[in-house]
SEPA-269009 format. One record per residue: residue in one letter; x, y, z of N, C-alpha, C, O in turn. Coordinates in steps of 0.05 Angstrom, whole numbers, plus 32768, in hexadecimal, padded with zeros to 4 digits. Each point is the difference from the previous one (the first is absolute). Example, Ala and Ser with C-alpha at 12.3 -4.5 7.8 and 13.67 -1.06 7.14 Angstrom:
% residues 2
A81087F8E809C7FEE8018800080128018800080158000800D;S7FE480157FE58010801880017FF18016800E800A80168004;
//
This chain:
% residues 300
M8320815B7F7F7FE47FFA7FFF7FF77FE680047FE87FFC8004;A80277FF27FFC80007FE380047FFE7FFA80187FEB7FF7800A;R802B800C8002800A800D801F7FEC800280117FFC7FEF8012;S7FEB80317FEA7FF27FFE80107FE77FF67FFF7FEF80048012;L800C7FEE7FD87FE77FEC800880047FE77FFE7FF67FF07FF0;A80238009802B80077FE680027FF07FF3800E80037FE98006;F7FE8802A80037FF37FF180207FE77FF47FEC7FF47FEC8007;L800480247FDF7FE57FF47FEE80037FDC80147FF47FFD8015;P80187FF17FE280007FE77FFD7FEF7FF4802A7FFD7FEA800A;Y800080267FFB7FF7800280247FE4800B7FF97FF17FF0800A;L800380217FEC7FE9800E80067FE77FE780017FED7FFF8010;R801A7FED7FD47FE27FF3800E7FFC7FF2801A7FE97FFD800A;V80327FF9800280027FEF80217FF18018800D7FEC7FFE800E;F802680207FEA7FF9801580187FD980057FFA7FF07FFD8013;E800B80087FD87FE480057FFE7FEC7FE280157FF180048013;A80147FE77FE47FF37FF0801080038003802C7FF080008013;V802580007FEB8003800580237FF5801380007FF07FFF8013;A800F80187FDE7FFE801680157FD57FFE80067FF280028014;R80087FFB7FCD7FE07FF67FFD7FF17FF380127FEC8006800C;L802A7FDD7FF47FF97FE08011800E8013801A7FF080128006;G80237FEE80077FFC800B801480127FEF8015800780058017;T7FFD7FE47FD6801D7FE98018800C7FEF7FE47FF67FF37FEE;L80208013801A801A7FE47FF07FEF7FEC7FEB7FFF7FFD7FE8;K7FF17FF480367FFC7FEA7FFD7FE580007FE77FFF7FF37FEB;A7FF2801C801C7FE97FFC7FE8800D80127FE77FEE80037FEF;A80228005800C800E80037FE180137FF67FFD800980067FEA;A80057FE8802480007FE27FF57FFB7FEF7FF8800A7FF27FEF;E7FD0800A802B7FF07FF17FE47FFD80027FE880047FEE7FEF;E7FF4802D800C7FF3800D7FE5801580007FEE7FFB7FFC7FE8;L802680098021800F80037FE9800E7FE97FFA80107FFE7FED;H7FE37FE5802F801C7FEE7FF480177FFC800A80137FF27FF8;L7FEB801A80188024800A800A80027FF8801B7FEB8003800C;S80267FF68001800480008021800C80178008800F800D7FF0;P7FEC7FF980277FFB8015800C801E800D8001800480187FFC;S80127FD5800B8016800C7FF58004800A7FE7800580187FFE;A7FF97FD97FEE7FFF801B7FE87FFB800F7FFE800C80107FF1;I7FD17FF980227FF8801580008007801580147FF280148001;S80227FEA8010800F800F8012801380037FF8800B8013800C;L80037FE47FE380207FFE7FF07FEE80187FE9800B80167FFF;Q7FE27FE87FF28003801E7FEE7FF8801A800D800980167FFC;L7FE47FE080167FFA801D8011801A800D8001800780157FF4;R800C7FD68022801E800F800C8009800B7FE4800780178001;K7FFB7FD97FDE800D80117FEC7FEA80227FF8800980177FFC;L7FDF7FE280037FFE80177FFD7FFC801780147FF680157FF7;S80117FE880267FFE80178009802880027FFF800C8013800B;E7FFD7FDF7FEC8024800980047FF980067FE1801880047FFB;C7FDA80017FEC8008800E7FE67FF080127FFF800680117FEF;T7FE27FF580207FF1801B7FFF800B8013801F7FFC80188002;G800E7FDC800D8010800D80247FE28000800A800180048018;I7FE37FF97FDE7FE88003801080037FE9802180047FE97FF9;Q7FFA8019801E7FF27FEC80097FE6800A7FFD7FF480148007;L80077FD17FEA7FDB7FF47FFE7FEC7FFB800D7FE980087FFC;F80227FE1801E7FF47FEE80128001800B8018801080138001;E7FE57FE7801580067FFD80137FFC7FEE80157FE780007FFF;K801E7FF280137FF37FE4800E7FE4800A800D7FF880178000;A7FFF7FD880087FE88006800A7FF37FDD80077FEE7FF47FF5;G80218004801F7FF57FED801180107FEE7FED801880047FFE;R7FD77FE07FF080057FED7FF2800080067FE580057FF17FEC;N7FF0802E80157FF280097FE6801A80137FF980167FFD800C;V7FE4801C7FD8800980067FF47FF880187FFB7FEA7FFD7FF6;E801C8026800D7FF980157FFA800680127FEE801980048000;L7FDC80097FF2800F80197FF38010800F801680047FF78017;T800580227FDE8009801B80127FF080107FE87FF47FFB7FEB;L8011801980237FF8801B7FF480077FFB7FE87FEF7FF27FF4;A802480147FFF80177FFA7FEB7FFB7FEB7FF4800080037FE8;G7FFC7FE580207FF97FEC7FEA7FDA80047FFB7FF37FF57FEE;R8006801780217FDA7FFF7FFB7FFD800F7FE27FF47FF77FED;D801D80258014800680087FE380097FFA7FF17FFA800A7FEA;F801C7FDE8018800F7FFA7FDE7FEB7FE87FFD80047FF57FEA;S7FE07FFC80297FFD7FEF7FF97FE8800C7FEA7FFB7FF67FEA;Q7FF3802880247FF57FF87FF1800C800A7FDD7FF77FF47FEC;S8019801E801180127FFE7FE77FFD7FE580007FEB7FF47FF8;V80218005800E80097FDF7FEB7FED7FF27FFD7FFF7FF07FEC;S7FEA801180277FDA7FF87FF77FF680137FEA7FEA7FF67FFF;H8016801A7FF27FFC80197FFA80107FF47FE27FF67FFC7FEA;N801F8002801E80117FFA7FE180017FE37FE880047FF87FE9;L7FF58001803C7FF87FDB7FF67FE87FF27FF480007FEA7FF7;R7FEB802780097FE080037FFB800A80087FDB7FFD7FF17FED;Q800E80298015800A80077FE7800F7FF17FE47FFC7FFF7FE8;L801A7FF68030800D7FEC7FEC7FF17FE77FE580007FFA7FE8;S7FF17FFC803D7FEE7FE97FEF7FEC80037FF47FF47FEC7FF9;A8002803080027FE7800A7FF3801280027FE37FF47FF77FED;A801D8010800F8010800A7FE6800E7FE97FF8800D80047FEC;A7FF47FE3801E800C7FE17FF97FEA7FFB7FF0800080017FE8;R7FE67FFA802B7FED7FF57FF37FF580007FEF7FFA7FED7FF1;A7FFE803B800D7FF2800B7FE5801A7FF97FE47FF77FFC7FE9;A80228004801B80107FFB7FF27FFE7FE77FFE800B7FF97FEB;K7FEB7FF5802080007FE97FFD7FE77FED7FEA80007FEE7FEF;K7FEF8023801F7FDE80047FF67FFA80057FE47FEE7FF57FF3;S8025802280027FFD80137FF280057FF47FE280147FF37FF9;G7FE080127FFF80057FF17FDE801C80257FEB8011800E800C;E7FE97FF47FDA801780137FF57FED800F800680088013800E;D7FDC7FEE7FEC7FEF801D7FFB7FFD800880177FF880178004;G80117FD780118003801280287FE27FF780077FF580088014;R80007FE77FD97FD97FF3802180107FED7FFC80117FF37FF3;T7FDD80108025800B7FE080167FEC7FEC7FF47FE87FFD7FF9;V80307FF680087FFF7FDD7FF57FE97FEF800E7FEC7FF67FF7;S8020800C80237FE67FEC800B7FF9800B8025800B800F8010;L7FE37FE57FEE7FF4800E801D7FF27FDD800E7FF07FF17FF4;G8017800B80207FF77FE2800F7FEC8005801C8006800D8014;V7FE57FE67FE97FE8800F800C7FF97FE0801080047FF17FED;S7FF57FFD802C7FF68000800D7FE77FF580107FFA80068017;L7FFE7FEF7FDD7FDD800C80087FF17FEA800F7FFF7FEB7FF4;P7FF88015801E7FEA7FDF800C7FEA7FFF7FE97FF580147FF7;T80087FD680027FED7FF47FF47FE980167FF87FFB80117FEF;A7FF87FE1802D7FD9800E7FFB8008801A7FFB7FF280047FED;L801F801880177FFE80178005801380037FDC800280147FF2;G80077FD9800A800880107FE77FE97FFB7FEC7FFC80127FEF;T7FEE7FD0800E7FED7FFF7FF77FF480137FFC8001800E7FEB;A7FF27FF8802C7FE9801A80018010800F7FED7FFD80017FE7;W8017800C80297FFF80187FF0802480117FFD800780117FF0;A800B7FDF8028801F800C7FFB800A7FFC7FEA8014800E7FFA;T7FE37FE07FF380127FF27FEE7FF9801B7FED8012800E7FF7;R7FD17FF880037FFF80057FEB8006801F80027FFC800E7FEB;A800E800180317FFF8017800B80267FFA7FF2800680137FF2;V80087FDE80108024800580067FFE7FFB7FD88011800C7FF3;V7FDE7FE68001800380027FF87FFD80107FE3800D7FFA7FEC;E7FD880208015800780157FF8800C801780097FFD80157FF3;F80167FEC802B80148006800A80137FFD7FE6800980157FF6;A80007FD17FFD8017800280007FF8800D7FDB801580067FF5;E7FDD7FFC80027FF3800B7FE080048022800C801080117FF8;T7FE27FF080178004801C80058026800A7FFC8008800D7FEC;K80037FED8022801B8001800780177FF07FEE80177FFE8006;G7FDA7FF57FDF801A7FFC7FEB800B7FE58011801880058005;I7FE47FE78005800A7FF0801180027FEC7FE57FEC80027FF2;A80267FED800580057FF57FE980097FE18006800A7FF27FEF;N7FED8002803D80047FF080007FEC7FF08028800B7FFB8016;L7FE180027FE57FF58004801C7FFD7FE380087FF97FED7FF2;I800D8012802480007FDB800C7FF5800980128009800F8011;I7FD67FE47FEB7FF07FFC801B80077FDD800C7FFC7FEC7FF3;N800F8016802B7FFE7FED80117FEE7FF7800F7FEC800C7FFB;E80117FE380167FF47FF7801380067FF8801D80137FF08003;A7FE28018800E80057FFB801E7FF0801280197FF680168004;I800F7FD380087FDF801880128009800780197FF0800B800F;M802A7FEF7FFB800C800A80198013800C800080077FFF7FE8;H800B80108025801D80027FF780167FF37FFE80147FFC7FF2;D7FE37FFF802180207FE27FFE80037FEB7FED80117FEF7FFB;Q7FCD801D7FF97FFD7FE37FE98018800F7FE480157FF67FF7;V7FE1801C8002800C801D7FE780237FFC7FFC801280058010;A7FF17FED7FD280117FF97FF9800F80207FF4800080087FE9;W800F800780348009801A7FFC801C80077FEC800B80167FFD;E7FFB7FD37FF7800F80087FEC7FF480047FE4800D80097FEC;N7FD97FEE80147FF180057FF77FED800E7FF27FF57FFC7FEA;N800A801A802A7FE2800B800480108029800B800D80068014;D7FED80067FDC8009802080097FE1800780197FFC8014800E;V7FF77FDB7FF17FED8019800E7FE17FE080077FF77FF47FED;A8000800680337FEE7FE980057FE58010800E800380138010;I7FE97FE47FEA7FE97FF780127FFC7FE8800C7FFC7FEC7FF2;V80058011802E7FFF7FF280097FE77FFD80137FF580158006;Y80037FD980037FF07FFB801580007FF680137FF77FEB8008;D80148026800080107FFE80277FF8800F800B7FEE80107FFD;N802D7FEB801C7FFE8020801080248002800680117FEE7FFE;P7FF38032800B801980067FFA800F7FF680257FF57FF18010;P8024801C7FF6801380027FEF80137FF37FEC800C7FED8009;F7FF780197FE380067FEE7FE3802180057FFB8006800E7FED;K80107FE7802680197FFD8002801380017FEB80097FED7FF2;G7FFE8031800F8014800A7FE67FF2801B7FEA800E80117FF5;R7FD37FEF80067FE87FFF7FFB7FF6801C8000800080048018;A7FF9800D7FDF7FE5801D80077FF07FF37FEF80007FF17FED;W7FF0801E80277FDD7FF57FF97FF180118000800880178004;Q7FDC7FE37FF87FED80197FFB7FDF7FED7FFC7FFA7FEF7FEF;L7FF8801980247FEE7FEB80027FE980087FED7FF980178004;L7FFC7FE07FEE7FF8800B7FE67FDF7FF980047FEF800F7FF7;S800C7FD980177FE4800280077FF37FE6801C80037FE88000;E7FF1802980137FF87FE580117FE97FF27FF57FF280037FEB;V800D7FF280227FED7FDD7FF17FEA7FF7802180027FFA8018;K7FEA800B7FD27FE9800080127FE97FE57FF37FF280027FEC;L80107FE980227FF37FE77FF77FE47FFE80007FF680098014;Q7FFC7FEF7FDC7FD67FFE7FFC7FFF7FEB7FEF800E7FFC7FEC;P7FDD7FF5801F7FF57FE67FEE7FF580087FEA7FEC800D7FFD;V80227FEC7FF47FFB7FFC7FD77FFB7FE1800280097FEC800C;C7FD680217FD67FF67FDD7FF67FFC80077FE57FFF80177FF6;S7FFD7FD580017FEE80077FD97FDF7FFC80147FF57FFD8015;P800A80067FD67FDC8010800A7FED7FF37FFC7FE980048007;T802A7FDD7FE57FE87FE5800280067FED801C7FFB7FE88004;L8013802C80117FFE7FEE801F7FF0800580057FF07FEF8005;F800980337FFD7FF1801480157FDF7FF380077FF0800B800E;P800C7FDE7FE57FE17FF78005800F7FF380157FFA800D8014;R80177FE07FF480067FEB801180088011801780017FF68017;L8003801D7FE5800C800D80207FDF800B80137FEA800B7FF9;D80267FE880277FDE800D800E800580078008800F7FF88012;L7FEA802D7FE78009801580077FF7800A80278008800F8012;H7FE87FE07FE97FDC80048015800D7FF280197FF880038017;H80187FF17FE380157FEB801880147FFF8006800D7FF07FF3;R8000801D8021801C80037FF9800D7FE4800A80127FF67FF2;D7FE98002801D800F7FD980057FFA7FEF7FEC80047FE88005;R7FED80237FD47FF97FE87FF1800A80197FF07FF57FFD7FEB;A8018801780147FFD80147FE380157FF27FF17FF77FFC7FE9;V80207FFB801A80137FF57FED7FFE7FE37FFC800A7FF57FEC;S7FE67FFA802B7FFE7FEB7FF97FFE7FF17FE17FF480077FEC;G801D7FE2801B7FFE7FF67FEA8018800A7FE27FFE7FF97FE8;I801180168023800A80197FE680207FFA8007800C80068014;P7FFC7FED7FD38016800E800A800E801180057FFA80157FF5;L80257FEB80217FFC80178003802580007FFF800F7FF0800B;L7FF7802B7FE3801F7FFD7FE98008800C80097FF480158006;H802F7FE5800180138006800E800E7FF77FF67FFE7FED7FF0;E80208029801E80147FF67FF680198001801780157FF37FFF;D7FE68018800D80117FFE80237FF17FE580057FF57FF07FF0;S800F801380377FFA7FE8800C7FDF800680057FF57FED800C;G7FFA802B7FEE7FE67FFF80077FFE800F80137FE880058006;D802C8008800B80008014800E7FF780137FFF7FFA800B8016;E800080037FD17FF980167FF57FD97FFE7FF97FEE80107FF9;W80147FD7800C7FE07FFB80007FF0800A80167FEE80108005;A80297FD4800C7FF18005801A7FF5801D800F7FEB8007800A;K803780097FEE7FF38018800C7FED800F7FF97FF1800C8011;W800C7FF77FCF7FDC80097FEB7FF67FF480147FF4800B8012;A800E7FD77FEB7FE17FF880187FF4800780177FE980018009;A8036800880037FEF800E8022800280167FFD7FF780098015;A8011800C7FDD7FF580157FF27FE780097FFC7FF480148007;A80087FDA7FEC7FDE80047FE77FE17FE9800F7FE880007FFA;R80277FF1801A7FF67FE6801B7FEE7FFE7FEC7FE980098000;V802C7FE37FE67FEF7FE97FEF80167FEC801180168005800A;S7FDA7FE17FF6800B7FDA7FFE800B7FF97FEB7FEF7FFF7FEE;L80257FFA800B80017FF87FF87FFB7FE67FF980047FF67FEA;Q7FF27FFC802A80057FDF7FFC7FEA7FED7FEB7FE880047FFE;G80247FEE7FF97FF07FFD7FF4800B7FFB7FD87FF97FEE7FF0;S80168027800D801880097FF0800E7FF37FFD80107FFB8012;L7FF57FF47FCF80257FF97FF88011801580027FF580167FFF;R802C7FEA8004800B80077FFF801980017FF080167FF68007;V7FE780167FE8800F7FFC7FE5801D800C7FFB800180117FEE;K80107FEA801D801C80157FF6800F7FFC7FE17FFF7FED7FF1;V800B802A800B7FFF7FFE7FE2801680108005800080118012;P80187FE87FDA801B800D7FFA8002801C800A800B80048016;S7FEC80117FDB80028021800C7FE3800480007FEF7FF08006;V800E80337FEE7FF3800A800A7FEA7FFF7FE47FE87FFB8001;A802C800D7FE07FEB80007FEB7FF07FDA7FFD7FF07FFA7FEE;H801A7FF280257FE87FED7FFF7FEC8007800B7FEA7FF87FF8;T80198017801B7FE6800180097FEB80107FF27FE97FFB7FFC;V8028801A7FFE7FF180137FEA7FF57FEC7FE97FE880027FF9;A80277FEC7FFA7FEF7FF97FE27FF07FE880117FE880027FFA;S801C7FEE80167FF27FEF80097FDC800880127FEF7FF08007;A8011802E7FFA7FEA800F80077FF380027FED7FF07FF07FF7;V8018802980027FF97FFB7FD77FF67FF27FF07FEF80047FEF;Q801C7FEC80177FF37FDF7FF87FE17FF480117FED7FF37FF6;G80158012801C7FE67FFA800F80057FE080117FF17FED7FFF;K802C8014801380017FEA80038007800A802780007FF38015;G800480207FE67FFF800680237FF9801F80037FF3800E7FF0;I801A7FF8802D7FFA80208002801A8002800A80067FED800F;A800C80247FEE801A80167FFF8001800E80167FE980068008;L802780018003800080158012802580108000801780018009;V7FD3800C7FE1801E80167FE77FF7802180117FEF8008800F;S802080007FE88011802480067FE57FFF7FDE7FFE7FEF7FEF;D7FF6802780147FEF800B7FE1801580107FF57FFA800F7FEE;V802A7FF1801E800680057FE7800E7FF77FEE800D800E7FF1;L7FF27FD8800D7FF77FF17FEF7FEF7FF77FEF80047FF97FE9;T7FE3800780287FE97FF17FEF7FE9801B7FF87FE87FFB7FFD;R8021801F80017FFA80167FF97FED7FFE7FE77FE980057FFD;D802A7FF07FF17FF07FF47FE07FEC7FF67FFC7FEE80087FF1;H80137FDD80207FF07FE880057FEF8016800A7FEE80057FEF;L8010800E802B7FDC7FFD800C7FFF80137FF57FEE800C800B;G801D80067FDF7FF180157FF07FF57FF87FE97FED800A7FF5;H80287FD67FFE7FE97FF67FE17FEB7FE8800C7FF87FEC7FF3;G8001801B80287FEC7FED800C80107FDA80037FF07FEE8004;Q8024800C7FFA80087FEA7FF580087FF7802780067FEA8007;L7FF8802C800C80037FF5801F7FEF8015800B7FFB80147FF2;I7FF87FE8802B7FF48011800C800A7FFC801880107FEE8001;Q7FEA8022801A80098009801C7FE77FF0800E7FF080118007;P80087FD57FFE7FEB7FF8800A7FFA800F80227FE880038007;F802D800480098008800B80198005801C80048011800B7FF3;P7FE97FFC801680068027800C80237FFF80048011800C7FF2;T7FF37FE5802480167FFA8018801B80027FE47FFD7FF77FE9;A801C8016802080187FF27FFF801C800A8011800280128010;I800D7FE07FE9801B8003801B8011800B7FFC800180057FE8;N80138005802480147FFD7FF980177FF47FF3800E800C8010;A80057FE67FE080027FF08001801B7FF8800D800780188002;S800A7FDD8006801C8005800C800F7FFE7FFF80107FF78011;R7FF580157FCD8015800A7FEA7FF3801D7FF67FED800D8008;A802A7FF77FE07FEC80137FF380167FFE7FEC80107FEF8003;Y7FF280267FE3800D7FF87FE38014802080097FF480138009;Y802B7FEC7FF3801080137FFB800E7FF67FED80077FE87FFC;L7FFC80307FF7801D80057FF3801980058001800480188003;V80157FD87FFA80128000800E800C80027FEB7FF57FFC7FEA;W802D800D801B801680057FF7801880028005800280088018;A80187FF57FDA8015800B800D800D80118012800080187FF8;V80087FE680177FFF80208010801480167FF3800180188005;D800F7FDB7FE8800E800B7FEA7FF0800F7FEF800580177FF8;R7FE37FD680017FFE80137FE67FE28017800D7FE980017FF8;A8023800E801B7FF3801A80027FF980147FFC7FEE800F8006;D80317FEE7FE27FFB801B7FEF7FFC7FFA7FE1800180127FEF;D7FFA7FD1800D7FEF7FFE7FE17FEC800C7FF87FEB7FFA800C;Q801380177FE27FE17FFF7FF87FF47FF97FF67FE980088003;L801F7FD97FE17FEF7FF780007FF77FF180137FE880068001;L801E7FE780107FF57FEE80177FED8019800F7FE87FFB8003;Q8023801E80077FE9800D80147FE680047FEB7FE87FF98004;S802780187FE07FE77FFE7FF57FE27FEA7FF97FE780037FFD;L802F7FE480027FE47FEB80047FF97FFF80187FE780047FFF;V80217FF880197FFA800680167FEA801D800E7FF580038016;A800C800D7FD37FE58015800A7FF37FF77FED7FE97FFD8009;R80197FFC7FDD7FF27FF47FE97FE37FE280147FE87FFF7FFC;L80257FF480127FED7FEB800D7FF6800880157FEC7FF58009;L8025802580087FED800D80197FE880107FF67FEE8007800F;D80137FFF7FD57FED80167FFF7FE47FE47FED7FE980068005;L801B7FE37FEC7FF67FF27FFB7FED7FF480117FE880027FFB;I80227FF0801D7FF37FF580157FEF8013800D7FE87FF98004;K8022802180037FE3801480017FED80067FEE7FEC800B8007;V80177FEC7FDC7FE780027FF27FEC7FE180067FE780028004;E80287FE27FFD7FF67FEF80097FF17FFC80167FEC7FF38002;R8024801F80157FED800180117FE3800C80047FF07FFF8013;T8012800F7FCE7FE3801880077FF27FF87FEA7FE880017FFD;R802A7FF57FF17FE180067FE77FF37FE180037FEB7FFB7FF4;
//
């Protein structure tokens, strides 16, 4: 048995090259030299007796036999990875010990943290860790099993699912409403701070779509969307945010939408996880739960 499985040490390299299509890309991902990658592929072919790749210009392509072998390898590596994680995260009673979830602050504050906590309770998870990140490259993947990001794909080395597109519409405290001049578009928001966390481009896009002048308004850049929402609730200015984040505030009368015009944001919310977690039932159950909840948030 030991000799028949002599190819096992080379499967990680094979999977990376098959997935990425080049020795150079696999070498960068695995922090190996291209020559080391080439050597391991040659040893794998010798152990299995299969010609796995053929040259295609400067790249390599799987042979027919290589494609069949690649499918089996990918499937079994995912199963082994899932089994290792499950064993590591399970206690003596078989319960999942820990789950790490990364959330953007504003979405977490609005409803996602509550949803993840409820999920963990129903699944009997003993240790839930909620981390914070906005974009994909900010997520500390060594500490997280799944993330919601406000970003645009592709996300290298990850699988993803659209959670929600984002439409931006101005919101403000009812206390600011008397200061709005809705009868004169060139003075509609004059003198009222415009809250934003980006460069201000989204406000410019909205102003063009709504045909509203932004002249005479103070531009206030804050660290995050969470700050814009909190500042708007406190009556400190107008925020341009998604109703996915402000539904509760709107429902409780803490915020109003003084203008009907909404624009599509330049990014959207995505659920992101490792490619090899496709068969992880707990993770996929969480993904399905969050997808169901976002529909509720959109319609209630």
